[in-house]
N, CA, C and O of each residue as an XYZ file, in Angstrom:
856
protein
N      15.403    -16.546     10.034
C      14.541    -16.232     11.123
C      15.385    -15.782     12.748
O      15.977    -16.550     13.506
N      15.177    -14.349     12.891
C      15.675    -13.728     14.097
C      15.308    -14.631     15.673
O      14.361    -15.392     15.873
N      16.376    -14.245     16.606
C      16.321    -15.174     17.239
C      16.024    -14.157     18.761
O      15.773    -12.962     18.602
N      16.071    -14.645     19.934
C      15.440    -13.581     20.554
C      14.506    -13.491     21.736
O      14.376    -14.224     22.717
N      13.672    -11.989     21.231
C      12.757    -11.340     21.747
C      11.465    -11.186     20.700
O      11.602    -10.623     19.614
N      10.259    -11.722     21.125
C       9.874    -11.386     20.493
C       9.555    -10.460     20.000
O      10.038     -9.421     20.449
N       8.115    -10.324     18.266
C       7.806     -9.034     17.595
C       6.711     -8.636     18.650
O       5.942     -9.253     19.387
N       7.135     -6.677     18.251
C       6.141     -6.309     18.789
C       5.343     -5.630     16.901
O       5.770     -5.110     15.870
N       3.680     -6.229     17.623
C       2.916     -5.872     16.442
C       1.983     -4.896     16.897
O       1.669     -4.730     18.075
N       1.505     -4.191     15.818
C       0.384     -2.683     16.166
C      -0.476     -3.582     16.012
O      -1.276     -3.565     16.947
N      -0.762     -4.643     14.998
C      -2.435     -5.302     15.629
C      -2.228     -6.514     15.594
O      -1.329     -6.541     14.754
N      -2.424     -7.736     15.939
C      -2.184     -9.496     15.899
C      -2.203     -9.372     14.343
O      -1.112     -9.823     13.993
N      -2.878     -8.995     13.269
C      -3.122     -9.483     12.227
C      -2.859     -8.974     11.194
O      -2.035     -8.068     11.320
N      -3.455     -9.284      9.433
C      -3.212     -8.402      8.710
C      -2.858     -7.494      8.398
O      -1.921     -7.990      7.774
N      -2.689     -6.084      8.182
C      -1.701     -4.885      7.545
C      -2.103     -4.205      8.251
O      -2.402     -3.234      7.557
N      -2.503     -3.857      9.823
C      -2.474     -2.945     10.878
C      -3.471     -2.276     10.536
O      -3.205     -1.459      9.655
N      -4.879     -2.289     10.990
C      -5.599     -1.746     10.730
C      -5.782     -0.437     12.032
O      -6.440      0.569     11.766
N      -5.306     -0.565     13.027
C      -5.931      0.217     13.824
C      -4.628      1.419     13.448
O      -4.654      2.623     13.705
N      -3.353      0.507     12.658
C      -2.517      1.708     12.370
C      -3.174      2.736     11.485
O      -2.900      3.907     11.752
N      -3.974      2.511     10.502
C      -4.689      3.089      9.400
C      -5.558      4.163     10.102
O      -5.680      5.309      9.668
N      -6.152      3.694     11.223
C      -7.314      4.651     11.500
C      -6.612      5.389     12.903
O      -7.380      5.901     13.717
N      -5.562      5.412     13.074
C      -4.583      6.365     13.755
C      -4.033      7.438     12.841
O      -3.886      8.633     13.096
N      -3.776      6.829     11.808
C      -3.083      7.752     10.288
C      -4.537      8.689      9.927
O      -4.607      9.915      9.836
N      -5.625      7.699      9.763
C      -6.288      8.711      9.268
C      -6.788      9.798     10.249
O      -6.844     10.977      9.899
N      -7.107      9.431     11.339
C      -7.702     10.542     12.474
C      -6.740     11.429     12.458
O      -7.233     12.543     12.278
N      -5.184     11.477     12.599
C      -4.552     12.363     13.117
C      -4.369     13.483     11.636
O      -4.120     14.683     11.518
N      -4.600     12.525     10.809
C      -4.627     13.393      9.082
C      -5.984     14.501      9.123
O      -5.657     15.617      8.720
N      -7.197     14.402      9.470
C      -8.214     14.589      9.640
C      -7.835     16.039     10.740
O      -8.096     17.225     10.538
N      -7.185     15.436     11.843
C      -7.055     16.277     13.310
C      -6.482     17.477     12.699
O      -6.897     18.585     13.040
N      -5.155     17.283     11.436
C      -4.686     18.438     10.713
C      -5.034     19.006     10.018
O      -4.403     19.992      9.639
N      -6.688     18.524      9.304
C      -6.840     18.818      7.809
C      -6.207     18.921      7.018
O      -6.048     19.870      6.251
N      -5.619     17.720      7.083
C      -4.758     17.913      5.589
C      -5.744     16.403      4.756
O      -6.476     15.496      5.150
N      -5.085     16.967      3.223
C      -5.224     16.074      2.276
C      -4.377     14.485      2.037
O      -3.186     14.443      2.344
N      -4.939     13.440      1.579
C      -4.478     12.414      1.298
C      -3.332     13.175      0.178
O      -2.152     12.828      0.219
N      -3.539     13.637     -0.252
C      -2.339     14.598     -1.568
C      -1.554     15.549     -0.499
O      -0.378     15.208     -0.624
N      -1.592     16.107      0.038
C      -0.779     16.874      0.643
C      -0.023     15.647      1.835
O       1.152     15.793      2.171
N      -0.529     14.951      2.158
C       0.218     13.768      3.229
C       1.607     13.512      2.389
O       2.793     13.724      2.640
N       0.711     12.810      0.981
C       1.749     12.027      0.450
C       2.390     12.707     -0.088
O       3.475     12.150     -0.252
N       2.371     14.488     -0.861
C       3.685     14.778     -1.721
C       4.582     15.356     -0.300
O       5.588     15.964     -0.665
N       4.451     15.305      1.005
C       5.586     15.682      1.546
C       5.779     14.922      2.005
O       6.904     15.161      2.445
N       5.305     13.250      2.573
C       5.891     12.428      2.733
C       6.816     11.666      1.246
O       7.600     10.724      1.365
N       6.467     12.363     -0.101
C       7.550     11.173     -0.588
C       6.759      9.859     -1.594
O       7.215      9.355     -2.620
N       5.627      9.583     -0.987
C       4.910      8.712     -1.607
C       3.640      8.905     -2.222
O       3.032      9.929     -1.911
N       3.059      8.019     -3.138
C       1.736      7.839     -3.724
C       0.836      8.429     -2.497
O       0.942      8.449     -1.271
N      -0.034      8.865     -3.388
C      -1.875      9.282     -3.109
C      -2.474      7.691     -2.454
O      -2.897      7.363     -1.345
N      -2.254      6.921     -3.794
C      -2.587      6.051     -3.336
C      -2.189      4.998     -2.274
O      -2.945      4.123     -1.852
N      -0.957      5.188     -1.911
C      -0.305      4.007     -0.952
C      -0.867      4.855      0.801
O      -1.065      4.237      1.846
N      -1.009      6.523      0.571
C      -1.337      6.735      2.302
C      -2.888      6.347      1.926
O      -3.430      6.134      3.010
N      -3.662      6.198      1.068
C      -5.020      5.685      0.659
C      -4.986      4.254      1.667
O      -5.223      4.358      2.870
N      -4.703      3.070      1.104
C      -3.905      2.135      1.232
C      -3.983      1.840      2.624
O      -5.001      1.417      3.173
N      -3.082      2.028      3.092
C      -2.454      2.392      4.597
C      -3.376      3.166      5.917
O      -3.185      3.024      7.125
N      -4.177      3.816      5.386
C      -5.212      4.441      5.954
C      -6.445      3.219      6.011
O      -7.045      2.963      7.055
N      -6.754      2.398      4.480
C      -7.815      1.043      4.612
C      -7.198     -0.065      5.300
O      -7.951     -1.034      5.387
N      -5.707     -0.264      5.972
C      -5.581     -1.861      6.022
C      -5.684     -2.306      5.169
O      -6.238     -3.404      5.114
N      -5.231     -1.720      4.132
C      -4.662     -2.588      3.199
C      -3.588     -3.620      2.397
O      -3.563     -4.624      1.685
N      -2.523     -2.389      3.193
C      -0.616     -1.930      3.004
C      -0.342     -2.118      3.778
O      -0.941     -1.984      4.845
N       0.596     -2.478      3.597
C       1.566     -1.819      5.552
C       3.010     -1.187      4.707
O       3.737     -1.647      3.827
N       2.977      0.065      5.464
C       3.836      0.832      5.355
C       5.347      0.003      5.437
O       5.353     -1.146      5.880
N       6.386      0.535      5.069
C       7.580     -0.093      5.447
C       8.632      1.428      6.553
O       8.931      2.583      6.249
N       8.830      0.740      7.596
C       9.691      1.670      8.428
C      10.021      3.014      7.957
O      10.004      3.961      8.742
N      10.314      3.152      6.740
C      10.849      4.522      6.322
C       9.918      5.416      6.160
O       9.848      6.545      6.645
N       9.035      4.742      5.295
C       7.510      4.952      4.873
C       6.451      5.989      6.175
O       5.991      7.130      6.157
N       6.431      5.017      7.036
C       6.107      5.352      7.873
C       6.685      6.494      8.870
O       5.988      7.408      9.311
N       7.875      6.333      9.121
C       8.570      7.606      9.563
C       8.366      9.135      9.008
O       8.144     10.155      9.661
N       8.544      8.931      7.273
C       8.063     10.097      6.778
C       6.578     10.466      6.904
O       6.468     11.692      6.937
N       5.442      9.855      6.983
C       4.411      9.684      7.254
C       4.041     10.463      8.566
O       2.976     11.070      8.672
N       5.149     10.400      9.731
C       4.874     10.366     11.033
C       5.092     11.684     10.728
O       4.139     12.451     10.871
N       6.123     12.105     10.345
C       7.082     13.486      9.815
C       6.136     14.079      9.703
O       5.854     14.744     10.699
N       5.165     14.178      8.511
C       4.220     15.349      8.395
C       3.253     15.163      8.620
O       2.367     15.622      7.899
N       2.852     14.108     10.152
C       1.855     14.402     10.602
C       2.244     14.793     11.982
O       1.261     15.013     12.689
N       3.352     14.939     12.551
C       3.877     16.224     12.862
C       3.933     15.184     14.560
O       4.062     15.674     15.682
N       3.826     14.076     14.303
C       3.842     13.105     16.086
C       4.776     12.417     15.884
O       5.280     12.309     14.766
N       5.341     11.605     17.279
C       6.454     10.828     17.077
C       6.324      9.411     16.730
O       5.381      8.848     17.286
N       7.116      8.625     15.864
C       7.010      7.146     15.827
C       5.929      6.487     16.716
O       4.847      5.979     16.421
N       6.523      6.646     17.821
C       5.890      5.952     18.983
C       4.276      6.387     18.867
O       3.760      5.920     19.882
N       3.465      6.931     18.242
C       2.073      7.471     18.274
C       1.411      5.955     17.049
O       0.371      5.325     16.862
N       2.865      6.013     16.494
C       2.219      4.455     15.524
C       2.546      2.641     16.253
O       1.759      1.694     16.272
N       4.010      2.710     16.781
C       4.563      2.076     16.817
C       5.845      1.692     17.849
O       7.056      1.881     17.735
N       5.122      1.139     18.786
C       6.619      0.876     19.439
C       7.819     -0.323     19.436
O       7.857     -1.548     19.325
N       8.896      0.936     19.653
C      10.805      0.334     19.025
C      11.124      0.536     20.521
O      10.731      1.052     21.567
N      12.621     -0.613     19.625
C      13.087     -0.382     21.288
C      13.964      1.216     21.382
O      14.112      1.968     20.419
N      14.475      1.476     22.803
C      15.108      2.477     23.015
C      16.572      2.359     22.242
O      17.021      1.525     21.455
N      17.138      3.628     22.850
C      18.649      3.329     21.888
C      20.069      4.075     22.373
O      20.962      4.734     21.840
N      19.578      3.331     24.349
C      20.027      3.147     25.377
C      20.985      3.004     25.562
O      21.656      3.809     26.208
N      21.718      1.260     24.769
C      23.304      0.372     25.123
C      23.510      0.796     23.480
O      22.925      0.805     22.398
N      25.076      1.216     24.287
C      25.531      1.548     22.799
C      26.231      0.036     22.628
O      26.889     -0.012     21.589
N      26.247     -1.066     23.308
C      26.096     -2.303     22.382
C      25.449     -2.923     22.454
O      24.881     -3.011     23.543
N      24.966     -4.006     21.111
C      23.871     -4.942     21.249
C      24.758     -6.300     20.932
O      25.818     -6.337     20.307
N      23.936     -7.579     21.622
C      24.245     -8.726     21.055
C      23.080     -9.753     20.463
O      21.938    -10.009     20.845
N      23.772    -10.153     19.520
C      23.082    -11.191     18.541
C      22.322    -11.837     19.707
O      22.776    -11.752     20.848
N      21.150    -12.495     19.441
C      20.347    -12.984     20.026
C      19.144    -12.584     21.082
O      18.107    -13.170     21.394
N      19.861    -11.048     21.593
C      19.228    -10.499     22.638
C      18.761     -9.319     22.587
O      18.255     -8.765     23.563
N      18.885     -8.757     21.357
C      18.057     -7.085     20.440
C      16.875     -8.185     20.427
O      16.787     -9.363     20.080
N      15.836     -7.021     21.088
C      14.437     -6.840     20.774
C      14.356     -7.129     19.497
O      15.277     -6.798     18.750
N      12.907     -7.996     18.874
C      12.880     -7.944     17.557
C      10.942     -7.777     17.087
O      10.007     -8.566     17.224
N      11.037     -6.203     16.447
C       9.406     -6.255     16.060
C       9.227     -6.160     14.419
O       9.347     -6.880     13.428
N       9.008     -5.342     14.632
C       7.695     -5.390     13.159
C       6.050     -4.726     12.952
O       5.197     -5.286     13.641
N       5.608     -3.666     12.121
C       4.441     -3.310     11.890
C       3.392     -4.106     12.047
O       2.524     -3.670     12.804
N       3.152     -5.474     11.405
C       2.147     -6.114     11.834
C       2.760     -7.470     11.223
O       3.847     -7.590     10.660
N       1.907     -8.347     11.445
C       2.308     -9.653     11.516
C       2.615    -10.245     10.154
O       1.573    -10.671      9.656
N       3.672    -10.425      9.372
C       3.394    -11.235      8.408
C       4.433    -10.059      7.549
O       4.903    -10.408      6.466
N       4.752     -8.641      8.115
C       5.884     -8.069      7.584
C       6.622     -8.016      8.236
O       6.543     -8.382      9.409
N       8.222     -7.235      7.345
C       9.711     -7.100      7.503
C       9.980     -7.143      9.640
O       9.450     -6.551     10.580
N      10.753     -7.880      9.540
C      11.302     -7.770     10.984
C      12.423     -6.986     11.363
O      13.361     -6.961     10.567
N      12.493     -6.498     12.164
C      13.220     -5.430     12.833
C      14.491     -5.470     13.741
O      14.055     -5.040     14.809
N      15.888     -5.758     13.931
C      16.746     -5.273     15.505
C      17.233     -3.655     15.346
O      18.060     -3.231     14.539
N      16.413     -2.819     16.434
C      17.733     -1.935     15.806
C      19.100     -1.966     16.451
O      19.121     -2.853     17.304
N      19.937     -1.497     16.381
C      21.587     -2.122     16.025
C      22.412     -0.408     16.953
O      23.271     -0.304     17.827
N      21.510      0.735     16.104
C      22.426      1.858     16.670
C      21.428      3.003     18.075
O      20.241      3.011     18.400
N      22.353      3.629     18.449
C      22.020      4.437     19.445
C      21.867      5.591     19.774
O      22.361      6.226     18.842
N      21.473      6.333     20.556
C      21.016      7.570     21.293
C      22.103      8.590     21.352
O      22.949      8.124     22.115
N      22.527      9.867     20.875
C      23.510     10.114     22.332
C      23.082     11.649     21.250
O      22.502     11.639     20.165
N      23.520     12.640     21.891
C      23.693     14.495     21.783
C      24.347     14.094     20.439
O      25.227     13.233     20.443
N      23.808     14.899     18.878
C      24.639     15.082     18.196
C      24.816     13.942     16.526
O      25.115     14.133     15.347
N      24.376     12.666     17.480
C      24.341     11.087     16.539
C      23.601     11.297     15.162
O      22.394     11.237     15.396
N      23.782     11.470     14.118
C      23.763     10.922     12.923
C      23.147      9.960     12.294
O      22.313     10.007     11.389
N      23.768      8.820     13.011
C      23.194      7.396     12.058
C      22.798      7.000     12.434
O      22.758      7.293     13.629
N      21.979      5.823     11.969
C      20.692      5.100     12.487
C      21.067      3.448     11.228
O      21.315      3.259     10.037
N      20.884      2.647     12.474
C      20.975      1.583     11.792
C      20.256      0.522     11.966
O      19.312      0.826     12.695
N      20.218     -0.689     11.635
C      19.416     -1.763     11.650
C      19.552     -3.568     10.761
O      20.220     -3.996      9.820
N      18.781     -4.017     11.463
C      18.823     -5.255     10.665
C      17.507     -5.433     10.353
O      16.521     -5.211     11.056
N      17.592     -5.946      8.989
C      16.045     -5.957      9.010
C      15.720     -7.231      8.544
O      16.624     -7.706      7.856
N      14.792     -7.913      8.671
C      14.836     -9.513      8.069
C      13.091     -9.445      7.093
O      12.000     -9.222      7.619
N      13.284     -9.642      6.010
C      12.731     -9.517      5.107
C      12.228    -10.487      4.279
O      12.770    -10.964      3.282
N      10.691    -10.865      4.960
C      10.071    -12.183      3.910
C       9.882    -12.440      2.769
O      10.274    -11.507      2.067
N       9.440    -13.312      2.159
C       9.662    -13.485      0.536
C       8.230    -12.897     -0.043
O       7.114    -13.248      0.340
N       8.459    -12.158     -0.812
C       7.509    -11.899     -1.938
C       7.106     -9.874     -1.416
O       6.334     -9.062     -1.925
N       7.889     -9.783     -0.452
C       7.916     -8.321     -0.240
C       8.127     -7.209     -0.146
O       9.191     -6.992      0.433
N       7.318     -5.890     -0.616
C       7.684     -4.959     -1.025
C       7.455     -3.756     -0.496
O       6.370     -3.508      0.030
N       8.204     -3.076     -0.550
C       8.844     -1.497     -0.265
C       7.842     -0.294     -1.246
O       8.350      0.017     -2.323
N       7.337     -0.053     -1.116
C       6.989      1.314     -2.181
C       8.220      2.174     -2.522
O       9.297      2.393     -1.967
N       7.662      2.545     -3.584
C       8.926      3.528     -4.077
C       8.845      4.624     -2.972
O       7.733      4.760     -2.463
N      10.012      5.555     -2.449
C       9.753      6.627     -1.687
C      10.915      8.049     -1.769
O      11.646      7.922     -2.751
N      11.036      8.565     -1.440
C      12.322      9.253     -1.521
C      12.214     10.219     -0.314
O      11.058     10.516     -0.012
N      13.165     10.744      0.403
C      13.094     11.559      1.793
C      14.458     12.549      1.772
O      15.168     12.898      0.829
N      14.511     12.795      2.934
C      16.068     13.278      2.790
C      17.288     12.678      3.523
O      17.242     11.672      4.231
N      18.300     13.363      3.286
C      19.530     12.058      4.231
C      20.052     11.496      2.916
O      20.072     11.951      1.772
N      20.450     10.400      3.438
C      21.232      9.375      2.783
C      21.575      7.487      3.376
O      21.743      7.281      4.578
N      21.628      6.321      2.364
C      21.136      5.050      3.102
C      22.310      4.481      2.360
O      22.979      5.035      1.487
N      22.449      3.207      2.890
C      22.973      1.967      2.608
C      22.690      1.047      2.821
O      22.231      1.058      3.964
N      22.632     -0.460      2.162
C      22.232     -1.399      2.366
C      22.815     -2.904      2.073
O      22.698     -3.523      1.015
N      23.198     -3.159      2.773
C      24.383     -4.167      2.952
C      23.838     -5.876      2.860
O      23.580     -6.236      4.008
N      23.665     -6.673      2.152
C      22.626     -8.438      2.520
C      23.461     -9.202      2.757
O      24.303     -9.818      2.104
N      23.045     -9.093      4.202
C      23.551    -10.583      4.571
C      23.612    -11.782      4.569
O      24.507    -12.560      4.901
N      21.884    -12.023      3.891
C      21.947    -13.503      3.772
C      20.579    -13.153      2.792
O      19.630    -12.401      3.014
N      20.871    -13.968      1.693
C      19.049    -14.442      0.706
C      19.556    -12.804     -0.644
O      20.650    -12.250     -0.742
N      18.317    -12.522     -1.392
C      19.163    -11.434     -2.046
C      17.357    -10.669     -2.240
O      16.404    -11.240     -1.709
N      17.219     -9.701     -2.846
C      16.493     -8.781     -3.347
C      16.896     -8.178     -4.208
O      18.112     -8.124     -4.390
N      15.859     -7.409     -5.169
C      15.688     -5.959     -5.933
C      15.584     -5.152     -5.634
O      14.630     -4.862     -4.912
N      16.660     -4.131     -6.065
C      16.936     -2.790     -5.426
C      16.565     -2.028     -6.945
O      17.149     -2.324     -7.987
N      15.426     -0.944     -6.840
C      15.324      0.136     -7.405
C      15.954      1.308     -7.322
O      15.721      1.620     -6.155
N      16.769      2.396     -7.903
C      16.782      3.584     -7.430
C      16.991      4.452     -8.747
O      17.889      4.235     -9.561
N      16.057      5.448     -8.847
C      15.725      6.416     -9.552
C      16.064      5.519    -11.055
O      16.963      5.752    -11.863
N      14.962      4.379    -11.105
C      14.549      3.370    -12.172
C      15.801      2.749    -12.174
O      15.447      2.183    -13.209
N      16.821      2.361    -12.012
C      17.161      1.677    -12.056
C      17.473      0.391    -11.502
O      17.908      0.591    -10.368
N      17.458     -0.740    -11.747
C      17.035     -1.696    -11.279
C      18.327     -2.839    -11.427
O      18.773     -3.314    -12.472
N      18.916     -3.203     -9.514
C      19.200     -4.363     -9.327
C      18.837     -5.535     -8.806
O      17.831     -5.570     -8.097
N      19.682     -6.865     -9.093
C      18.953     -7.705     -7.604
C      20.699     -7.711     -7.197
O      21.794     -7.628     -7.753
N      20.177     -7.849     -6.020
C      21.515     -7.706     -4.339
C      21.283     -8.994     -4.117
O      20.172     -9.476     -4.337
N      22.610     -9.925     -3.514
C      22.870    -10.734     -3.345
C      23.510    -11.013     -2.095
O      23.420    -10.026     -1.365
N      24.083    -11.907     -1.590
C      24.466    -12.041      0.020
C      26.073    -11.291     -0.514
O      26.698    -11.506     -1.552
N      26.389    -10.409      0.584
C      27.479     -9.920     -0.156
C      27.672     -8.254     -0.550
O      28.442     -7.345     -0.241
N      26.730     -8.406     -1.240
C      26.283     -6.626     -2.001
C      25.769     -6.018     -1.322
O      24.954     -6.268     -0.435
N      26.534     -4.478     -1.951
C      25.248     -3.431     -1.266
C      24.813     -2.614     -2.297
O      24.997     -2.729     -3.508
N      23.998     -1.479     -1.439
C      23.894      0.198     -2.439
C      23.631      1.387     -1.496
O      22.979      1.422     -0.453
N      24.330      2.379     -2.160
C      24.633      3.156     -0.663
C      24.094      4.292     -2.450
O      24.517      4.251     -3.605
N      23.108      5.069     -1.811
C      22.489      6.727     -2.390
C      22.050      7.624     -2.015
O      23.171      7.853     -1.562
N      21.355      8.643     -1.646
C      21.306      9.542     -1.621
C      19.764      9.091     -1.516
O      19.343      8.216     -2.273
N      18.597      9.948     -0.184
C      18.269      9.237     -0.085
C      16.126      9.638     -0.714
O      14.994      9.156     -0.683
N      17.206     11.245     -1.345
C      15.653     12.118     -2.344
C      15.793     11.255     -3.566
O      15.043     11.616     -4.473
N      16.499     10.280     -3.824
C      16.487      9.693     -5.288
C      15.213      8.452     -5.450
O      15.726      7.357     -5.223
N      13.852      8.337     -5.746
C      13.044      7.722     -5.649
C      13.722      6.334     -5.296
O      14.509      5.991     -6.178
N      13.615      5.371     -4.151
C      14.099      4.082     -4.429
C      12.960      3.488     -3.528
O      12.320      3.885     -2.554
N      13.009      2.143     -4.443
C      12.290      0.816     -3.500
C      12.976     -0.132     -3.664
O      14.147     -0.041     -4.031
N      12.410     -1.176     -3.435
C      13.078     -2.693     -3.072
C      12.129     -3.608     -3.016
O      10.987     -3.150     -2.986
N      12.282     -5.222     -2.984
C      11.193     -6.202     -2.991
C      12.269     -7.715     -2.696
O      13.479     -7.915     -2.800
N      11.374     -8.361     -2.390
C      12.265     -9.596     -2.133
C      11.211    -10.343     -3.245
O       9.981    -10.343     -3.268
N      12.187    -10.967     -4.143
C      11.587    -11.480     -5.183
C      11.518    -13.013     -5.089
O      10.664    -13.578     -5.772
N      12.316    -13.725     -4.328
C      12.901    -15.161     -3.426
C      11.964    -15.958     -3.162
O      10.889    -15.417     -3.420
N      11.824    -17.176     -2.701
C      10.796    -17.690     -1.750
C      11.385    -18.010     -0.751
O      11.040    -19.059     -0.208
N      12.600    -17.121     -0.102
C      13.080    -17.441      0.931
C      13.330    -15.421      1.950
O      13.253    -14.281      1.492
N      13.725    -16.136      3.875
C      13.594    -14.814      3.773
C      15.038    -14.303      3.437
O      16.068    -14.961      3.289
N      14.789    -12.654      3.341
C      16.252    -11.908      2.755
C      17.020    -11.102      4.333
O      16.158    -10.805      5.160
N      18.112    -10.850      4.645
C      18.606    -10.713      5.832
C      19.364     -9.535      5.011
O      20.023     -9.545      3.972
N      18.793     -7.994      6.391
C      19.828     -7.032      4.901
C      20.303     -6.023      6.567
O      19.448     -5.848      7.435
N      21.496     -5.578      6.692
C      21.669     -4.974      7.253
C      21.892     -3.670      6.350
O      22.438     -3.507      5.259
N      20.919     -2.366      7.709
C      20.681     -0.704      6.737
C      20.988      0.103      7.464
O      20.419      0.100      8.556
N      21.881      1.008      7.221
C      22.429      2.518      7.813
C      21.894      3.773      7.286
O      21.963      4.133      6.110
N      21.457      4.287      8.072
C      21.040      5.794      7.166
C      20.614      7.114      7.907
O      19.859      7.033      8.875
N      21.100      8.360      7.456
C      20.803      9.082      8.420
C      19.354      9.707      9.039
O      19.131     10.523      9.934
N      18.229      8.710      7.870
C      17.227      9.339      7.902
C      16.725      8.812      9.214
O      16.957      7.606      9.303
N      15.993      9.410     10.475
C      15.400      8.774     11.869
C      14.366      8.428     11.563
O      13.311      9.050     11.433
N      14.712      7.023     11.380
C      13.696      6.049     11.678
C      12.626      5.636     12.651
O      11.489      5.173     12.565
N      13.575      6.045     13.759
C      12.910      5.918     15.052
C      12.303      6.817     15.878
O      11.862      6.658     17.016
N      12.336      7.966     15.039
C      11.456      9.267     14.904
C      10.973      9.722     16.645
O       9.895     10.293     16.813
N      11.925      9.385     17.900
C      11.507      9.420     19.230
C      11.980      8.958     20.498
O      12.766      8.011     20.462
N      11.795      9.235     21.151
C      11.952      7.790     22.051
C      10.432      6.740     22.131
O       9.252      6.994     21.891
N      11.017      5.715     22.506
C      10.140      4.671     22.042
C       9.016      4.739     23.739
O       8.060      3.977     23.879
N       9.455      5.862     24.904
C       8.731      5.485     25.925
C       7.699      6.638     25.980
O       7.483      7.126     27.089
N       7.113      7.073     25.028
C       6.246      7.350     24.367
C       4.819      6.413     23.581
O       3.590      6.467     23.564
N       5.558      5.861     23.194
C       4.064      5.105     22.677
C       2.909      4.355     22.606
O       2.682      3.304     23.205
N       2.205      4.936     21.858
C       0.599      4.742     22.175
C       0.320      3.979     21.472
O      -0.791      4.217     20.998
N       0.780      3.067     21.089
C       0.357      1.940     19.978
C      -0.263      0.674     21.313
O      -0.157      0.793     22.534
N      -0.754     -0.216     20.703
C      -1.166     -1.188     21.663
C      -0.478     -2.663     21.568
O      -0.919     -3.696     22.072
N       0.839     -2.491     20.717
C       0.840     -4.002     20.370
C       1.756     -4.374     21.471
O       1.534     -3.657     22.446
N       2.880     -5.388     21.715
C       2.867     -6.153     22.483
C       4.434     -6.194     23.189
O       5.388     -6.564     22.504
N       4.613     -5.772     24.645
C       5.957     -5.334     24.947
C       6.966     -5.653     24.748
O       7.375     -6.691     25.267
N       7.965     -4.713     23.721
C       9.446     -5.658     23.483
C      10.782     -6.420     23.935
O      11.908     -6.755     23.565
N       9.620     -6.469     25.282
C      10.579     -7.587     26.451
C      10.041     -8.798     26.355
O      10.707     -9.779     26.683
N       8.847     -8.912     25.925
C       8.755    -10.755     25.903
C       9.208    -11.278     25.349
O       9.103    -11.010     24.152
N      10.243    -12.669     25.834
C      10.800    -13.189     25.464
C      10.102    -14.679     24.644
O       9.454    -15.592     25.155
N      10.537    -14.480     23.185
C      10.184    -15.653     22.063
C      10.829    -17.018     22.585
O      11.933    -16.982     23.126
N      10.282    -17.976     22.456
C      10.766    -19.288     22.314
C      12.197    -19.373     21.183
O      12.434    -18.703     20.177
N      12.971    -20.467     21.828
C      13.766    -20.421     20.669
C      14.496    -21.827     20.856
O      15.321    -22.209     20.026
């Protein structure tokens, strides 16, 4: 389990119903159909509908894709740490998540003029699934601990500690933790999963500087 700073939740429990409310409200404001949002975000209609109804939890990449389609910063849906620091220290990085029980994230990458890489440490709980998605860019996942199943363009592989995958992000990809223990992953990609400065946050999550007891 990650240590350091308490996770930030969009909602106190469940599949972040407030997230779904905001997503639906923005979609209707733009007069977009579920099909249009799904097609532009590289996701399925059913998945977008389930997010809106609070039935399922999007991954960070899925949420970033939807935010782009809806022309709002990620901070409209989720408070994330800023990228002001070039160095990060284990045990001191803010740990956050989209909702209780979902994957937890630690931001590694910083922001500066012209930067193209974004990176995270991901703590993926047992049984967690990331829905199939395709989007711009490229990405790499390196397994730090545990194991996951990854599928890229229909090819499935089990990745264990020390294994990795690197692929164009416009290839349909998904993953899931098929074990009963947490998996810890290093994710690096060109797709901006942070989607803008965190200070414009509109969510009601717990501030990221709240300390976790260790």
